[in-house]
C-alpha positions in Angstrom: -129.4 -181.9 205.5 -128.9 -179.5 202.6 -130.3 -180.2 199.2 -127.8 -180.7 196.6 -127.8 -178.2 193.8 -128.6 -179.7 190.5 -125.9 -179.4 187.9 -127.1 -177.4 184.9 -126.5 -179.0 181.6 -126.0 -176.6 178.8 -128.1 -177.3 175.7 -126.2 -177.2 172.5 -127.0 -174.4 170.1 -129.0 -175.5 167.0 -126.8 -175.9 164.0 -127.8 -173.6 161.2 -127.5 -175.3 157.8 -125.4 -173.2 155.4 -127.5 -174.6 152.6 -130.9 -173.4 153.8 -131.9 -169.9 153.0 -135.3 -168.8 154.4 -137.4 -167.3 151.6 -138.4 -163.7 151.8 -142.1 -162.9 152.2 -142.2 -162.0 148.5 -140.6 -165.4 147.5 -142.9 -167.2 149.9 -146.1 -165.7 148.4 -144.8 -166.1 144.8 -144.2 -169.8 145.4 -147.8 -170.2 146.7 -149.0 -168.2 143.7 -147.3 -170.8 141.4 -149.0 -173.7 143.3 -152.4 -171.9 142.9 -151.8 -171.5 139.2 -151.5 -175.3 139.0 -155.3 -175.4 139.3 -155.8 -173.3 136.1 -157.9 -174.8 133.4 -156.4 -173.1 130.3 -153.1 -174.4 129.1 -152.1 -171.1 127.4 -151.2 -169.7 130.8 -151.6 -171.6 134.0 -151.4 -168.5 136.0 -152.3 -168.0 139.7 -152.7 -165.1 142.0 -152.5 -164.5 145.7 -153.7 -161.4 147.5 -152.1 -160.7 150.9 -152.4 -158.2 153.7 -150.1 -158.0 156.8 -148.4 -161.3 155.7 -151.7 -163.2 155.6 -153.4 -164.6 152.6 -156.8 -163.0 151.9 -157.8 -164.7 148.7 -156.4 -166.7 145.7 -157.4 -167.1 142.1 -156.3 -168.9 139.0 -157.1 -168.8 135.2 -160.3 -170.6 134.5 -163.8 -170.5 133.0 -166.8 -169.1 135.0 -168.2 -171.6 137.5 -170.3 -174.3 135.9 -169.1 -173.6 132.3 -166.7 -175.7 130.1 -163.0 -175.3 130.4 -160.4 -174.8 127.7 -158.8 -178.0 128.8 -162.1 -179.8 128.0 -163.5 -178.0 125.0 -160.6 -176.0 123.5 -159.9 -172.3 123.5 -162.3 -169.4 122.5 -159.7 -167.3 120.7 -160.1 -163.6 119.9 -157.7 -161.7 117.8 -156.8 -158.1 118.7 -155.3 -155.6 116.3 -153.3 -153.0 118.2 -152.9 -149.3 117.3 -149.4 -150.0 115.9 -150.9 -152.7 113.6 -149.5 -155.7 115.6 -151.8 -158.5 116.3 -152.2 -160.7 119.4 -154.5 -163.5 120.3 -156.4 -163.9 123.5 -158.5 -166.7 124.9 -161.8 -165.1 126.1 -163.3 -168.3 127.5 -161.4 -167.8 130.8 -161.3 -165.3 133.6 -157.8 -164.1 134.5 -156.3 -165.2 137.8 -156.3 -161.6 139.1 -160.0 -161.2 138.3 -160.9 -164.5 140.0 -159.0 -163.5 143.1 -160.8 -160.1 143.3 -164.2 -161.8 142.6 -163.5 -164.4 145.3 -162.8 -161.6 147.8 -166.1 -160.0 146.9 -168.0 -163.3 147.3 -166.5 -163.8 150.7 -166.9 -160.2 151.9 -163.1 -159.6 152.2 -161.9 -156.0 151.8 -158.7 -155.7 149.7 -157.9 -152.1 150.6 -154.1 -151.7 151.2 -153.2 -155.3 150.1 -150.5 -156.7 147.9 -151.2 -158.9 144.9 -148.8 -161.6 143.7 -149.2 -162.8 140.1 -147.4 -164.7 137.4 -147.4 -161.9 134.8 -147.9 -158.2 135.1 -151.7 -157.8 134.9 -153.4 -156.9 131.7 -155.0 -153.4 131.3 -158.5 -154.6 132.4 -157.1 -156.4 135.5 -155.0 -153.3 136.3 -158.1 -151.1 136.4 -159.8 -153.7 138.7 -156.8 -153.8 140.9 -156.8 -150.0 141.3 -160.5 -149.9 142.1 -160.3 -152.8 144.6 -157.8 -150.8 146.6 -154.8 -153.0 146.1 -151.7 -150.9 146.7 -148.8 -153.2 145.5 -148.5 -155.7 142.7 -145.6 -158.2 142.5 -145.3 -160.0 139.2 -142.9 -162.9 138.5 -142.6 -161.9 134.8 -143.7 -159.2 132.4 -146.7 -159.4 130.1 -146.3 -158.8 126.4 -149.0 -156.1 126.5 -148.2 -154.5 129.8 -147.4 -150.9 128.8 -150.9 -149.5 129.5 -151.0 -151.4 132.8 -147.6 -149.9 133.9 -148.8 -146.4 132.9 -152.1 -146.6 134.8 -150.4 -148.1 137.9 -148.0 -145.3 137.9 -150.8 -142.7 137.5 -152.8 -144.3 140.4 -149.8 -144.6 142.7 -149.7 -148.5 142.7 -146.3 -149.9 143.6 -145.5 -152.3 140.8 -142.5 -154.7 141.0 -141.3 -157.2 138.4 -139.1 -160.0 139.7 -137.8 -161.0 136.3 -137.8 -158.6 133.4 -138.4 -161.3 130.8 -141.8 -161.5 129.1 -143.9 -164.6 129.8 -144.3 -166.7 126.7 -147.2 -169.0 126.1 -148.8 -170.8 123.2 -150.7 -169.0 120.5 -149.8 -165.4 121.6 
């Protein structure tokens, strides 16, 4: 007696929702960066940072005081006024470490090399962070918004061959600038 051939049932193709758009890798990591920034302990700029290589997160950082020291959210800001060459003034909280600095320091503590990586951050990094980024070997910086004092950072990134991308051209505003 011959075995009967089983009738093949065709599986329906999955329906693709016209409402869902899968985020690009940059969008994905920028969204994670925003969540990391939610841990920040300075209300002037709850910024976060994510450093990625080959689509994998290497390290994260957020704005906060050094480990074991008081936070702005607890004890207030430690403000410092800067007078620029053109006579304009800006204020900076010097109690905290920038998100970019914390991400680089975390990589150092964990023995993670950052050579050839991409950094995602809320604002274009300040000049000090820009120099650290260059020396850490980071090759691409993606910032959600511009920083009010970013001209020197943009210039040194260009000189060092760092690819710098701004998602939104607007300048990030925060209290007591």
